[in-house]
C-alpha positions as a Markdown table, in Angstrom:
| # | Residue | x | y | z |
|---|---|---|---|---|
| 1 | Met | -75.7 | 17.9 | -11.0 |
| 2 | Gly | -73.5 | 15.5 | -9.2 |
| 3 | Ile | -69.9 | 15.3 | -8.0 |
| 4 | Arg | -67.8 | 12.0 | -8.4 |
| 5 | Phe | -65.1 | 11.7 | -6.0 |
| 6 | Pro | -62.4 | 8.6 | -6.6 |
| 7 | Ala | -62.8 | 6.1 | -3.4 |
| 8 | Ile | -60.0 | 3.7 | -1.7 |
| 9 | Lys | -59.9 | 1.4 | 0.6 |
| 10 | Leu | -57.0 | 2.2 | 2.9 |
| 11 | Leu | -57.0 | -1.9 | 3.9 |
| 12 | Asp | -55.5 | -2.3 | 0.1 |
| 13 | Phe | -52.5 | -0.8 | 1.2 |
| 14 | Ala | -51.5 | -2.6 | 3.7 |
| 15 | Ala | -49.8 | -4.7 | 0.6 |
| 16 | Arg | -47.8 | -1.5 | -0.2 |
| 17 | Trp | -46.1 | -1.1 | 3.3 |
| 18 | Asn | -42.8 | -0.5 | 1.6 |
| 19 | Glu | -43.8 | 2.5 | -0.2 |
| 20 | Leu | -45.8 | 3.9 | 2.3 |
| 21 | Asp | -42.7 | 3.8 | 4.1 |
| 22 | Ala | -40.6 | 5.4 | 1.9 |
| 23 | Ser | -43.0 | 7.8 | 0.7 |
| 24 | Asp | -42.6 | 11.4 | 2.6 |
| 25 | Asn | -46.2 | 12.5 | 2.0 |
| 26 | Pro | -47.9 | 13.0 | 5.0 |
| 27 | Phe | -51.0 | 11.1 | 4.0 |
| 28 | Ala | -48.5 | 8.0 | 3.7 |
| 29 | Ala | -48.1 | 8.4 | 7.6 |
| 30 | Ala | -51.9 | 8.9 | 8.2 |
| 31 | Val | -52.3 | 5.5 | 6.4 |
| 32 | Met | -50.1 | 3.6 | 7.9 |
| 33 | Thr | -51.2 | 4.5 | 11.4 |
| 34 | His | -54.6 | 3.7 | 10.2 |
| 35 | Leu | -53.2 | 0.2 | 9.8 |
| 36 | Lys | -51.2 | 0.0 | 12.6 |
| 37 | Val | -54.4 | 0.9 | 14.5 |
| 38 | Arg | -56.4 | -1.7 | 13.0 |
| 39 | Glu | -53.5 | -4.3 | 13.4 |
| 40 | Thr | -53.1 | -3.8 | 16.7 |
| 41 | Asn | -56.7 | -3.4 | 18.2 |
| 42 | Glu | -56.1 | -6.5 | 20.9 |
| 43 | Asp | -52.5 | -5.5 | 21.7 |
| 44 | Ala | -51.8 | -2.5 | 23.6 |
| 45 | Thr | -47.8 | -3.6 | 24.2 |
| 46 | Glu | -47.3 | -3.9 | 20.6 |
| 47 | Arg | -49.8 | -0.8 | 19.6 |
| 48 | Gln | -47.1 | 1.0 | 21.9 |
| 49 | Arg | -44.3 | 0.1 | 19.8 |
| 50 | Trp | -45.7 | 0.9 | 17.0 |
| 51 | Lys | -46.8 | 4.5 | 18.3 |
| 52 | Phe | -43.3 | 4.8 | 18.9 |
| 53 | Ala | -42.0 | 3.4 | 15.6 |
| 54 | Leu | -44.3 | 5.5 | 13.9 |
| 55 | Ile | -43.4 | 9.0 | 15.4 |
| 56 | Arg | -39.6 | 7.9 | 15.2 |
| 57 | Arg | -40.0 | 8.3 | 11.9 |
| 58 | Leu | -41.0 | 11.2 | 11.8 |
| 59 | Tyr | -37.8 | 12.2 | 12.6 |
| 60 | Glu | -35.8 | 10.0 | 10.7 |
| 61 | Lys | -37.4 | 11.2 | 7.5 |
| 62 | Arg | -36.1 | 14.7 | 8.7 |
| 63 | Cys | -40.0 | 16.2 | 8.5 |
| 64 | Asp | -40.0 | 19.7 | 9.5 |
| 65 | Arg | -41.3 | 20.9 | 12.8 |
| 66 | Lys | -44.8 | 21.9 | 11.9 |
| 67 | Lys | -45.3 | 18.6 | 10.0 |
| 68 | Ile | -43.8 | 16.6 | 13.4 |
| 69 | Thr | -46.2 | 18.3 | 15.4 |
| 70 | Asp | -49.1 | 18.2 | 13.1 |
| 71 | Leu | -48.8 | 14.1 | 12.2 |
| 72 | Phe | -47.8 | 13.5 | 16.1 |
| 73 | Cys | -50.9 | 14.9 | 17.0 |
| 74 | Phe | -52.9 | 12.5 | 14.9 |
| 75 | Ile | -50.8 | 9.7 | 15.7 |
| 76 | Asp | -51.1 | 10.6 | 19.4 |
| 77 | Trp | -55.4 | 10.4 | 19.0 |
| 78 | Leu | -55.8 | 7.6 | 16.8 |
| 79 | Met | -53.3 | 5.3 | 18.7 |
| 80 | Gln | -54.8 | 5.4 | 22.1 |
| 81 | Leu | -52.8 | 3.4 | 25.1 |
| 82 | Pro | -53.6 | 2.6 | 28.3 |
| 83 | Glu | -53.0 | 4.6 | 30.9 |
| 84 | Glu | -49.5 | 2.9 | 32.6 |
| 85 | Leu | -48.4 | 2.2 | 28.7 |
| 86 | Glu | -49.1 | 5.9 | 27.7 |
| 87 | His | -46.8 | 6.8 | 30.4 |
| 88 | Leu | -44.4 | 4.1 | 29.5 |
| 89 | Phe | -44.6 | 5.3 | 25.4 |
| 90 | Trp | -43.9 | 9.6 | 27.1 |
| 91 | Gln | -40.7 | 7.9 | 28.9 |
| 92 | Glu | -39.6 | 6.2 | 25.5 |
| 93 | Leu | -40.1 | 9.2 | 23.9 |
| 94 | Glu | -38.2 | 11.8 | 25.8 |
| 95 | Gln | -35.1 | 9.3 | 25.9 |
| 96 | Tyr | -35.3 | 9.5 | 22.2 |
């Protein structure tokens, strides 16, 4: 007896960025976060910019409070920043 699960490669979704961005599905936000983590691996300043953009997107999509909180925690956990950039990120978020 066995169980089969379909497998996907998240990197394949990079070419479908506009589709992900248009989606209200929380998995789309998770995939976008993963793609930007990989893309900004060597550039913490760019990662800070994308971390803010991905979180701002949740508010602009008018997600409910629970979804924003859950996805915010996921994005914050995945997109680690150096201490000084983390501080700047929180300042920018508070101003937003």
